[in-house]
mmCIF file of the N, C-alpha and C atoms, coordinates in Angstrom:
data_MODEL
# 
_entry.id   MODEL 
# 
loop_
_atom_site.group_PDB 
_atom_site.id 
_atom_site.type_symbol 
_atom_site.label_atom_id 
_atom_site.label_alt_id 
_atom_site.label_comp_id 
_atom_site.label_asym_id 
_atom_site.label_entity_id 
_atom_site.label_seq_id 
_atom_site.pdbx_PDB_ins_code 
_atom_site.Cartn_x 
_atom_site.Cartn_y 
_atom_site.Cartn_z 
_atom_site.occupancy 
_atom_site.B_iso_or_equiv 
_atom_site.pdbx_formal_charge 
_atom_site.auth_seq_id 
_atom_site.auth_comp_id 
_atom_site.auth_asym_id 
_atom_site.auth_atom_id 
_atom_site.pdbx_PDB_model_num 
ATOM 1   N N  . MET A 1 1  ? -8.942  34.082 26.462 1.00 0.00 ? 1  MET A N  1 
ATOM 2   C CA . MET A 1 1  ? -9.948  32.916 26.785 1.00 0.00 ? 1  MET A CA 1 
ATOM 3   C C  . MET A 1 1  ? -10.340 33.370 28.333 1.00 0.00 ? 1  MET A C  1 
ATOM 4   N N  . SER A 1 2  ? -11.568 33.418 28.830 1.00 0.00 ? 2  SER A N  1 
ATOM 5   C CA . SER A 1 2  ? -11.956 33.590 30.094 1.00 0.00 ? 2  SER A CA 1 
ATOM 6   C C  . SER A 1 2  ? -12.219 31.932 30.673 1.00 0.00 ? 2  SER A C  1 
ATOM 7   N N  . ALA A 1 3  ? -12.094 32.017 31.529 1.00 0.00 ? 3  ALA A N  1 
ATOM 8   C CA . ALA A 1 3  ? -12.623 30.753 32.345 1.00 0.00 ? 3  ALA A CA 1 
ATOM 9   C C  . ALA A 1 3  ? -13.812 30.563 31.957 1.00 0.00 ? 3  ALA A C  1 
ATOM 10  N N  . LEU A 1 4  ? -14.702 31.301 31.879 1.00 0.00 ? 4  LEU A N  1 
ATOM 11  C CA . LEU A 1 4  ? -16.208 31.203 31.849 1.00 0.00 ? 4  LEU A CA 1 
ATOM 12  C C  . LEU A 1 4  ? -16.643 31.065 30.129 1.00 0.00 ? 4  LEU A C  1 
ATOM 13  N N  . SER A 1 5  ? -15.621 31.098 29.551 1.00 0.00 ? 5  SER A N  1 
ATOM 14  C CA . SER A 1 5  ? -15.852 30.864 28.152 1.00 0.00 ? 5  SER A CA 1 
ATOM 15  C C  . SER A 1 5  ? -15.338 29.275 28.074 1.00 0.00 ? 5  SER A C  1 
ATOM 16  N N  . ILE A 1 6  ? -14.551 28.449 28.797 1.00 0.00 ? 6  ILE A N  1 
ATOM 17  C CA . ILE A 1 6  ? -14.482 26.904 28.376 1.00 0.00 ? 6  ILE A CA 1 
ATOM 18  C C  . ILE A 1 6  ? -15.655 26.441 29.559 1.00 0.00 ? 6  ILE A C  1 
ATOM 19  N N  . VAL A 1 7  ? -16.379 26.920 30.482 1.00 0.00 ? 7  VAL A N  1 
ATOM 20  C CA . VAL A 1 7  ? -16.926 25.955 30.913 1.00 0.00 ? 7  VAL A CA 1 
ATOM 21  C C  . VAL A 1 7  ? -18.176 25.800 30.305 1.00 0.00 ? 7  VAL A C  1 
ATOM 22  N N  . PRO A 1 8  ? -18.675 24.587 29.979 1.00 0.00 ? 8  PRO A N  1 
ATOM 23  C CA . PRO A 1 8  ? -19.903 24.221 29.245 1.00 0.00 ? 8  PRO A CA 1 
ATOM 24  C C  . PRO A 1 8  ? -21.149 24.917 29.542 1.00 0.00 ? 8  PRO A C  1 
ATOM 25  N N  . LYS A 1 9  ? -22.025 25.094 28.980 1.00 0.00 ? 9  LYS A N  1 
ATOM 26  C CA . LYS A 1 9  ? -23.555 25.478 29.530 1.00 0.00 ? 9  LYS A CA 1 
ATOM 27  C C  . LYS A 1 9  ? -24.252 24.409 29.805 1.00 0.00 ? 9  LYS A C  1 
ATOM 28  N N  . THR A 1 10 ? -24.628 24.192 31.338 1.00 0.00 ? 10 THR A N  1 
ATOM 29  C CA . THR A 1 10 ? -25.446 23.526 31.847 1.00 0.00 ? 10 THR A CA 1 
ATOM 30  C C  . THR A 1 10 ? -26.977 23.689 31.873 1.00 0.00 ? 10 THR A C  1 
ATOM 31  N N  . LYS A 1 11 ? -28.131 23.044 32.102 1.00 0.00 ? 11 LYS A N  1 
ATOM 32  C CA . LYS A 1 11 ? -28.891 23.572 32.451 1.00 0.00 ? 11 LYS A CA 1 
ATOM 33  C C  . LYS A 1 11 ? -29.308 23.162 33.729 1.00 0.00 ? 11 LYS A C  1 
ATOM 34  N N  . ILE A 1 12 ? -29.821 23.980 35.036 1.00 0.00 ? 12 ILE A N  1 
ATOM 35  C CA . ILE A 1 12 ? -29.866 22.962 35.994 1.00 0.00 ? 12 ILE A CA 1 
ATOM 36  C C  . ILE A 1 12 ? -31.172 22.743 35.951 1.00 0.00 ? 12 ILE A C  1 
ATOM 37  N N  . THR A 1 13 ? -31.162 21.476 36.669 1.00 0.00 ? 13 THR A N  1 
ATOM 38  C CA . THR A 1 13 ? -33.105 21.204 36.775 1.00 0.00 ? 13 THR A CA 1 
ATOM 39  C C  . THR A 1 13 ? -33.522 20.978 38.350 1.00 0.00 ? 13 THR A C  1 
ATOM 40  N N  . PRO A 1 14 ? -34.708 21.103 38.590 1.00 0.00 ? 14 PRO A N  1 
ATOM 41  C CA . PRO A 1 14 ? -34.976 21.128 39.933 1.00 0.00 ? 14 PRO A CA 1 
ATOM 42  C C  . PRO A 1 14 ? -34.709 19.632 40.566 1.00 0.00 ? 14 PRO A C  1 
ATOM 43  N N  . VAL A 1 15 ? -34.424 19.377 42.136 1.00 0.00 ? 15 VAL A N  1 
ATOM 44  C CA . VAL A 1 15 ? -34.264 18.205 42.445 1.00 0.00 ? 15 VAL A CA 1 
ATOM 45  C C  . VAL A 1 15 ? -35.542 17.590 43.208 1.00 0.00 ? 15 VAL A C  1 
ATOM 46  N N  . ASN A 1 16 ? -36.141 16.359 42.544 1.00 0.00 ? 16 ASN A N  1 
ATOM 47  C CA . ASN A 1 16 ? -36.670 15.650 43.206 1.00 0.00 ? 16 ASN A CA 1 
ATOM 48  C C  . ASN A 1 16 ? -37.314 14.945 44.169 1.00 0.00 ? 16 ASN A C  1 
ATOM 49  N N  . ILE A 1 17 ? -37.666 15.403 45.855 1.00 0.00 ? 17 ILE A N  1 
ATOM 50  C CA . ILE A 1 17 ? -37.587 15.153 46.951 1.00 0.00 ? 17 ILE A CA 1 
ATOM 51  C C  . ILE A 1 17 ? -38.584 13.973 47.263 1.00 0.00 ? 17 ILE A C  1 
ATOM 52  N N  . SER A 1 18 ? -38.111 12.677 47.295 1.00 0.00 ? 18 SER A N  1 
ATOM 53  C CA . SER A 1 18 ? -38.899 11.690 47.796 1.00 0.00 ? 18 SER A CA 1 
ATOM 54  C C  . SER A 1 18 ? -39.612 11.830 49.140 1.00 0.00 ? 18 SER A C  1 
ATOM 55  N N  . PRO A 1 19 ? -41.018 11.367 48.897 1.00 0.00 ? 19 PRO A N  1 
ATOM 56  C CA . PRO A 1 19 ? -41.690 11.020 50.317 1.00 0.00 ? 19 PRO A CA 1 
ATOM 57  C C  . PRO A 1 19 ? -40.840 10.606 51.295 1.00 0.00 ? 19 PRO A C  1 
ATOM 58  N N  . ILE A 1 20 ? -41.206 10.531 52.470 1.00 0.00 ? 20 ILE A N  1 
ATOM 59  C CA . ILE A 1 20 ? -40.653 9.750  53.873 1.00 0.00 ? 20 ILE A CA 1 
ATOM 60  C C  . ILE A 1 20 ? -40.690 7.892  53.284 1.00 0.00 ? 20 ILE A C  1 
ATOM 61  N N  . GLU A 1 21 ? -41.602 7.780  53.468 1.00 0.00 ? 21 GLU A N  1 
ATOM 62  C CA . GLU A 1 21 ? -42.825 6.527  52.722 1.00 0.00 ? 21 GLU A CA 1 
ATOM 63  C C  . GLU A 1 21 ? -41.747 5.843  51.835 1.00 0.00 ? 21 GLU A C  1 
ATOM 64  N N  . ASP A 1 22 ? -41.389 6.397  50.648 1.00 0.00 ? 22 ASP A N  1 
ATOM 65  C CA . ASP A 1 22 ? -40.945 6.027  49.517 1.00 0.00 ? 22 ASP A CA 1 
ATOM 66  C C  . ASP A 1 22 ? -39.471 5.695  50.148 1.00 0.00 ? 22 ASP A C  1 
ATOM 67  N N  . ILE A 1 23 ? -38.737 6.790  50.676 1.00 0.00 ? 23 ILE A N  1 
ATOM 68  C CA . ILE A 1 23 ? -36.973 6.251  50.924 1.00 0.00 ? 23 ILE A CA 1 
ATOM 69  C C  . ILE A 1 23 ? -37.424 4.903  52.090 1.00 0.00 ? 23 ILE A C  1 
ATOM 70  N N  . ILE A 1 24 ? -38.315 5.071  53.010 1.00 0.00 ? 24 ILE A N  1 
ATOM 71  C CA . ILE A 1 24 ? -38.217 3.992  53.790 1.00 0.00 ? 24 ILE A CA 1 
ATOM 72  C C  . ILE A 1 24 ? -38.483 2.371  53.134 1.00 0.00 ? 24 ILE A C  1 
ATOM 73  N N  . ALA A 1 25 ? -39.213 2.366  51.690 1.00 0.00 ? 25 ALA A N  1 
ATOM 74  C CA . ALA A 1 25 ? -39.009 1.150  51.324 1.00 0.00 ? 25 ALA A CA 1 
ATOM 75  C C  . ALA A 1 25 ? -38.059 0.780  50.551 1.00 0.00 ? 25 ALA A C  1 
ATOM 76  N N  . ASP A 1 26 ? -37.706 2.054  50.027 1.00 0.00 ? 26 ASP A N  1 
ATOM 77  C CA . ASP A 1 26 ? -36.208 1.886  49.139 1.00 0.00 ? 26 ASP A CA 1 
ATOM 78  C C  . ASP A 1 26 ? -35.241 1.136  50.016 1.00 0.00 ? 26 ASP A C  1 
ATOM 79  N N  . MET A 1 27 ? -34.767 1.858  51.084 1.00 0.00 ? 27 MET A N  1 
ATOM 80  C CA . MET A 1 27 ? -34.179 1.320  52.422 1.00 0.00 ? 27 MET A CA 1 
ATOM 81  C C  . MET A 1 27 ? -34.157 -0.126 52.406 1.00 0.00 ? 27 MET A C  1 
ATOM 82  N N  . ALA A 1 28 ? -35.598 -0.420 52.942 1.00 0.00 ? 28 ALA A N  1 
ATOM 83  C CA . ALA A 1 28 ? -35.989 -1.893 53.011 1.00 0.00 ? 28 ALA A CA 1 
ATOM 84  C C  . ALA A 1 28 ? -36.111 -2.767 51.960 1.00 0.00 ? 28 ALA A C  1 
ATOM 85  N N  . ALA A 1 29 ? -36.053 -2.053 50.456 1.00 0.00 ? 29 ALA A N  1 
ATOM 86  C CA . ALA A 1 29 ? -35.364 -3.070 49.557 1.00 0.00 ? 29 ALA A CA 1 
ATOM 87  C C  . ALA A 1 29 ? -33.648 -2.910 49.294 1.00 0.00 ? 29 ALA A C  1 
ATOM 88  N N  . GLY A 1 30 ? -33.185 -2.385 49.853 1.00 0.00 ? 30 GLY A N  1 
ATOM 89  C CA . GLY A 1 30 ? -32.037 -2.460 49.719 1.00 0.00 ? 30 GLY A CA 1 
ATOM 90  C C  . GLY A 1 30 ? -31.203 -1.471 48.856 1.00 0.00 ? 30 GLY A C  1 
ATOM 91  N N  . LYS A 1 31 ? -31.827 -0.397 48.824 1.00 0.00 ? 31 LYS A N  1 
ATOM 92  C CA . LYS A 1 31 ? -31.318 0.554  47.913 1.00 0.00 ? 31 LYS A CA 1 
ATOM 93  C C  . LYS A 1 31 ? -30.980 1.660  48.588 1.00 0.00 ? 31 LYS A C  1 
ATOM 94  N N  . ILE A 1 32 ? -29.825 2.217  48.108 1.00 0.00 ? 32 ILE A N  1 
ATOM 95  C CA . ILE A 1 32 ? -29.156 3.330  48.562 1.00 0.00 ? 32 ILE A CA 1 
ATOM 96  C C  . ILE A 1 32 ? -29.453 4.686  48.042 1.00 0.00 ? 32 ILE A C  1 
ATOM 97  N N  . VAL A 1 33 ? -30.080 5.589  49.379 1.00 0.00 ? 33 VAL A N  1 
ATOM 98  C CA . VAL A 1 33 ? -30.665 6.981  49.302 1.00 0.00 ? 33 VAL A CA 1 
ATOM 99  C C  . VAL A 1 33 ? -29.519 8.070  49.530 1.00 0.00 ? 33 VAL A C  1 
ATOM 100 N N  . ILE A 1 34 ? -30.005 8.739  48.985 1.00 0.00 ? 34 ILE A N  1 
ATOM 101 C CA . ILE A 1 34 ? -29.087 10.288 49.549 1.00 0.00 ? 34 ILE A CA 1 
ATOM 102 C C  . ILE A 1 34 ? -29.854 11.101 50.398 1.00 0.00 ? 34 ILE A C  1 
ATOM 103 N N  . LEU A 1 35 ? -29.667 11.500 51.858 1.00 0.00 ? 35 LEU A N  1 
ATOM 104 C CA . LEU A 1 35 ? -30.120 12.534 52.419 1.00 0.00 ? 35 LEU A CA 1 
ATOM 105 C C  . LEU A 1 35 ? -29.278 13.914 52.225 1.00 0.00 ? 35 LEU A C  1 
ATOM 106 N N  . VAL A 1 36 ? -30.029 14.568 52.506 1.00 0.00 ? 36 VAL A N  1 
ATOM 107 C CA . VAL A 1 36 ? -29.586 15.989 52.279 1.00 0.00 ? 36 VAL A CA 1 
ATOM 108 C C  . VAL A 1 36 ? -30.319 16.991 53.277 1.00 0.00 ? 36 VAL A C  1 
ATOM 109 N N  . ASP A 1 37 ? -29.307 17.941 53.761 1.00 0.00 ? 37 ASP A N  1 
ATOM 110 C CA . ASP A 1 37 ? -29.786 18.954 54.338 1.00 0.00 ? 37 ASP A CA 1 
ATOM 111 C C  . ASP A 1 37 ? -30.146 20.160 53.749 1.00 0.00 ? 37 ASP A C  1 
ATOM 112 N N  . GLU A 1 38 ? -30.945 21.030 53.986 1.00 0.00 ? 38 GLU A N  1 
ATOM 113 C CA . GLU A 1 38 ? -31.293 22.513 53.793 1.00 0.00 ? 38 GLU A CA 1 
ATOM 114 C C  . GLU A 1 38 ? -30.096 23.164 53.061 1.00 0.00 ? 38 GLU A C  1 
ATOM 115 N N  . GLU A 1 39 ? -30.354 24.392 51.706 1.00 0.00 ? 39 GLU A N  1 
ATOM 116 C CA . GLU A 1 39 ? -29.421 24.640 51.059 1.00 0.00 ? 39 GLU A CA 1 
ATOM 117 C C  . GLU A 1 39 ? -28.856 26.076 52.080 1.00 0.00 ? 39 GLU A C  1 
ATOM 118 N N  . ASP A 1 40 ? -29.736 26.308 52.823 1.00 0.00 ? 40 ASP A N  1 
ATOM 119 C CA . ASP A 1 40 ? -29.101 27.736 54.164 1.00 0.00 ? 40 ASP A CA 1 
ATOM 120 C C  . ASP A 1 40 ? -28.563 26.631 54.875 1.00 0.00 ? 40 ASP A C  1 
ATOM 121 N N  . ARG A 1 41 ? -28.105 25.649 55.006 1.00 0.00 ? 41 ARG A N  1 
ATOM 122 C CA . ARG A 1 41 ? -27.103 24.934 56.056 1.00 0.00 ? 41 ARG A CA 1 
ATOM 123 C C  . ARG A 1 41 ? -25.810 24.903 55.825 1.00 0.00 ? 41 ARG A C  1 
ATOM 124 N N  . GLU A 1 42 ? -25.467 23.187 55.591 1.00 0.00 ? 42 GLU A N  1 
ATOM 125 C CA . GLU A 1 42 ? -24.020 23.002 54.941 1.00 0.00 ? 42 GLU A CA 1 
ATOM 126 C C  . GLU A 1 42 ? -24.466 22.463 53.247 1.00 0.00 ? 42 GLU A C  1 
ATOM 127 N N  . ASN A 1 43 ? -25.768 22.403 53.192 1.00 0.00 ? 43 ASN A N  1 
ATOM 128 C CA . ASN A 1 43 ? -26.073 21.958 51.608 1.00 0.00 ? 43 ASN A CA 1 
ATOM 129 C C  . ASN A 1 43 ? -25.192 20.513 51.413 1.00 0.00 ? 43 ASN A C  1 
ATOM 130 N N  . GLU A 1 44 ? -25.345 20.001 52.210 1.00 0.00 ? 44 GLU A N  1 
ATOM 131 C CA . GLU A 1 44 ? -24.345 18.438 52.494 1.00 0.00 ? 44 GLU A CA 1 
ATOM 132 C C  . GLU A 1 44 ? -25.667 17.031 51.616 1.00 0.00 ? 44 GLU A C  1 
ATOM 133 N N  . GLY A 1 45 ? -25.205 16.372 51.185 1.00 0.00 ? 45 GLY A N  1 
ATOM 134 C CA . GLY A 1 45 ? -26.140 14.979 51.487 1.00 0.00 ? 45 GLY A CA 1 
ATOM 135 C C  . GLY A 1 45 ? -24.881 13.931 51.509 1.00 0.00 ? 45 GLY A C  1 
ATOM 136 N N  . ASP A 1 46 ? -25.759 12.693 52.237 1.00 0.00 ? 46 ASP A N  1 
ATOM 137 C CA . ASP A 1 46 ? -25.053 11.602 53.162 1.00 0.00 ? 46 ASP A CA 1 
ATOM 138 C C  . ASP A 1 46 ? -25.668 10.492 52.295 1.00 0.00 ? 46 ASP A C  1 
ATOM 139 N N  . LEU A 1 47 ? -24.713 9.274  51.954 1.00 0.00 ? 47 LEU A N  1 
ATOM 140 C CA . LEU A 1 47 ? -25.222 8.060  51.679 1.00 0.00 ? 47 LEU A CA 1 
ATOM 141 C C  . LEU A 1 47 ? -25.763 7.364  52.433 1.00 0.00 ? 47 LEU A C  1 
ATOM 142 N N  . ILE A 1 48 ? -26.853 6.865  52.497 1.00 0.00 ? 48 ILE A N  1 
ATOM 143 C CA . ILE A 1 48 ? -27.266 5.887  53.305 1.00 0.00 ? 48 ILE A CA 1 
ATOM 144 C C  . ILE A 1 48 ? -28.046 4.159  52.593 1.00 0.00 ? 48 ILE A C  1 
ATOM 145 N N  . LEU A 1 49 ? -27.060 3.721  53.459 1.00 0.00 ? 49 LEU A N  1 
ATOM 146 C CA . LEU A 1 49 ? -27.801 1.982  52.794 1.00 0.00 ? 49 LEU A CA 1 
ATOM 147 C C  . LEU A 1 49 ? -27.734 1.175  54.234 1.00 0.00 ? 49 LEU A C  1 
ATOM 148 N N  . ALA A 1 50 ? -29.082 0.339  53.831 1.00 0.00 ? 50 ALA A N  1 
ATOM 149 C CA . ALA A 1 50 ? -29.025 -0.856 55.258 1.00 0.00 ? 50 ALA A CA 1 
ATOM 150 C C  . ALA A 1 50 ? -28.860 -2.088 54.402 1.00 0.00 ? 50 ALA A C  1 
# 
């Protein structure tokens, strides 16, 4: 048995990127947002809350 045979197959869906106005409104409402950089950089995300 190979490692590939035991990993469940999952469908990768595209990520929806919110407009900056929505992000600011969410932060003003006390919601947590995730800020990510480009895939060709570190490809990391930061949790931001206010």
